[in-house]
LUMLUMMI-406913 format. One record per residue (C-alpha): x, y, z. Coordinates in steps of 0.2 Angstrom, whole numbers, plus 5000, padded with zeros to 4 digits. Example, Ala and Ser with C-alpha at 12.3 -4.5 7.8 and 13.67 -1.06 7.14 Angstrom:
[[5062; 4978; 5039]]
[[5068; 4995; 5036]]
END
This chain:
[[4564; 4899; 4419]]
[[4577; 4893; 4407]]
[[4591; 4880; 4407]]
[[4607; 4883; 4416]]
[[4621; 4892; 4406]]
[[4637; 4883; 4408]]
[[4653; 4890; 4399]]
[[4663; 4878; 4389]]
[[4678; 4880; 4400]]
[[4669; 4875; 4416]]
[[4672; 4858; 4423]]
[[4655; 4851; 4430]]
[[4654; 4834; 4436]]
[[4639; 4823; 4428]]
[[4635; 4819; 4446]]
[[4631; 4837; 4451]]
[[4614; 4845; 4450]]
[[4612; 4863; 4444]]
[[4596; 4872; 4444]]
[[4587; 4882; 4431]]
[[4593; 4899; 4425]]
[[4610; 4897; 4435]]
[[4625; 4904; 4426]]
[[4642; 4895; 4427]]
[[4656; 4905; 4420]]
[[4674; 4903; 4414]]
[[4685; 4890; 4423]]
[[4673; 4885; 4437]]
[[4675; 4868; 4444]]
[[4659; 4859; 4452]]
[[4663; 4842; 4460]]
[[4652; 4827; 4462]]
[[4637; 4827; 4473]]
[[4635; 4846; 4473]]
[[4618; 4853; 4472]]
[[4615; 4871; 4466]]
[[4598; 4880; 4466]]
[[4590; 4891; 4453]]
[[4596; 4908; 4447]]
[[4613; 4907; 4454]]
[[4629; 4915; 4447]]
[[4646; 4907; 4449]]
[[4660; 4918; 4444]]
[[4676; 4914; 4435]]
[[4688; 4901; 4442]]
[[4677; 4898; 4458]]
[[4678; 4880; 4465]]
[[4664; 4870; 4473]]
[[4670; 4855; 4482]]
[[4660; 4838; 4482]]
[[4644; 4837; 4491]]
[[4642; 4856; 4494]]
[[4624; 4862; 4494]]
[[4620; 4879; 4488]]
[[4603; 4886; 4488]]
[[4593; 4898; 4476]]
[[4599; 4915; 4470]]
[[4616; 4914; 4477]]
[[4631; 4924; 4470]]
[[4648; 4916; 4471]]
[[4661; 4928; 4464]]
[[4678; 4925; 4455]]
[[4690; 4913; 4463]]
[[4680; 4909; 4478]]
[[4682; 4892; 4486]]
[[4668; 4882; 4495]]
[[4675; 4866; 4502]]
[[4666; 4850; 4507]]
[[4655; 4851; 4522]]
[[4648; 4868; 4518]]
[[4629; 4872; 4517]]
[[4624; 4888; 4508]]
[[4606; 4894; 4510]]
[[4596; 4905; 4498]]
[[4602; 4922; 4493]]
[[4620; 4921; 4500]]
[[4634; 4932; 4492]]
[[4652; 4925; 4493]]
[[4665; 4938; 4487]]
[[4680; 4936; 4476]]
[[4694; 4925; 4483]]
[[4684; 4921; 4499]]
[[4687; 4904; 4506]]
[[4675; 4893; 4516]]
[[4686; 4880; 4524]]
[[4683; 4863; 4532]]
[[4699; 4857; 4542]]
[[4704; 4865; 4559]]
[[4719; 4854; 4560]]
[[4726; 4854; 4543]]
[[4741; 4842; 4539]]
[[4747; 4834; 4523]]
[[4754; 4819; 4532]]
[[4750; 4808; 4548]]
[[4762; 4808; 4563]]
[[4770; 4793; 4555]]
[[4774; 4802; 4539]]
[[4761; 4794; 4528]]
[[4750; 4805; 4516]]
[[4733; 4808; 4524]]
[[4718; 4801; 4517]]
[[4699; 4805; 4519]]
[[4699; 4793; 4534]]
[[4713; 4803; 4543]]
[[4703; 4819; 4547]]
[[4686; 4825; 4552]]
[[4676; 4837; 4541]]
[[4671; 4853; 4550]]
[[4654; 4859; 4543]]
[[4650; 4877; 4540]]
[[4633; 4885; 4538]]
[[4629; 4901; 4528]]
[[4612; 4906; 4532]]
[[4599; 4915; 4521]]
[[4604; 4932; 4514]]
[[4621; 4933; 4522]]
[[4637; 4940; 4513]]
[[4655; 4936; 4514]]
[[4667; 4950; 4509]]
[[4681; 4948; 4497]]
[[4696; 4938; 4503]]
[[4687; 4933; 4519]]
[[4690; 4916; 4527]]
[[4677; 4906; 4536]]
[[4684; 4893; 4547]]
[[4676; 4876; 4550]]
[[4662; 4874; 4563]]
[[4656; 4891; 4560]]
[[4638; 4897; 4557]]
[[4635; 4914; 4548]]
[[4618; 4921; 4553]]
[[4604; 4927; 4542]]
[[4608; 4944; 4533]]
[[4625; 4944; 4543]]
[[4639; 4954; 4534]]
[[4657; 4948; 4535]]
[[4670; 4962; 4531]]
[[4683; 4960; 4517]]
[[4698; 4950; 4523]]
[[4690; 4945; 4539]]
[[4695; 4928; 4548]]
[[4680; 4921; 4555]]
[[4683; 4909; 4569]]
[[4666; 4909; 4578]]
[[4648; 4910; 4574]]
[[4641; 4927; 4568]]
[[4623; 4932; 4574]]
[[4609; 4936; 4563]]
[[4612; 4953; 4555]]
[[4629; 4954; 4563]]
[[4643; 4964; 4556]]
[[4660; 4957; 4559]]
[[4678; 4963; 4553]]
[[4696; 4960; 4557]]
[[4707; 4945; 4562]]
[[4700; 4937; 4571]]
[[4684; 4944; 4566]]
[[4675; 4954; 4579]]
[[4657; 4960; 4581]]
[[4657; 4979; 4575]]
[[4638; 4981; 4575]]
[[4623; 4976; 4565]]
[[4616; 4978; 4547]]
[[4599; 4979; 4539]]
[[4593; 4966; 4526]]
[[4598; 4980; 4513]]
[[4616; 4980; 4519]]
[[4615; 4997; 4528]]
[[4622; 4999; 4546]]
[[4609; 4999; 4560]]
[[4609; 5013; 4573]]
[[4601; 5011; 4590]]
[[4594; 5024; 4602]]
[[4606; 5035; 4612]]
[[4613; 5028; 4627]]
[[4621; 5013; 4619]]
[[4639; 5009; 4617]]
[[4648; 5022; 4605]]
[[4659; 5014; 4593]]
[[4676; 5023; 4595]]
[[4678; 5023; 4576]]
[[4661; 5031; 4573]]
[[4653; 5048; 4576]]
[[4649; 5050; 4594]]
[[4631; 5053; 4590]]
[[4629; 5036; 4583]]
[[4626; 5020; 4593]]
[[4630; 5004; 4584]]
[[4625; 4994; 4599]]
[[4609; 4994; 4610]]
[[4610; 5003; 4626]]
[[4604; 4988; 4637]]
[[4603; 4972; 4626]]
[[4589; 4962; 4632]]
[[4577; 4950; 4623]]
[[4574; 4962; 4608]]
[[4580; 4979; 4602]]
[[4576; 4989; 4586]]
[[4589; 4997; 4575]]
[[4586; 5010; 4562]]
[[4594; 5009; 4544]]
[[4598; 5026; 4537]]
[[4600; 5018; 4520]]
[[4582; 5012; 4517]]
[[4573; 5019; 4532]]
[[4567; 5003; 4539]]
[[4569; 4997; 4557]]
[[4575; 4979; 4561]]
[[4570; 4971; 4577]]
[[4584; 4960; 4583]]
[[4585; 4947; 4597]]
[[4601; 4948; 4607]]
[[4612; 4938; 4618]]
[[4620; 4944; 4634]]
[[4636; 4952; 4626]]
[[4633; 4964; 4612]]
[[4647; 4977; 4613]]
[[4663; 4977; 4603]]
[[4678; 4968; 4610]]
[[4667; 4957; 4620]]
[[4664; 4944; 4607]]
[[4674; 4939; 4592]]
[[4669; 4928; 4577]]
END
């Protein structure tokens, strides 16, 4: 591996740690205490707040913002203008009218697990975990945890099915709940979710075996 490439216009704290072969492009700001792994790409004008941890081989697209309290595991994609937030009760001032300081609010942590993707313009609220290989649709507002391989869309984001590690949508055997927006022959949810169910990906041809909770049908759970 080679040393990190950091564009001359990027602002990187000397107290940040950046791994080998990582690329930091125009206008990026990386605050103190940040750790970024190997082979990452940080696009133009992205912002990484203090003490954020980012794993290896992540892609942070242009103008994305990742705020204090976030943990980003390996292989995560964060789309352009996406925002990973940290304050559920944002205020500029206290009830007395004083400017709030770091001691006047509680950081809400967020956790983006291995291989997940956050679409362009999506917002992830604090206290949320995005599961392994989950996919958050563009513009979604995520208010609750997203399961492994879960596909969520909308405001608030709702579970719309499941996706393969390659990103293709998983289809289950007939008898499941038909998504009203899909062809009637395709089931995006298992018929009777129990401990496990296998979904087939038409994109790569692989079958992914998933573990389910009680509710796995659209409209029953939002994220």
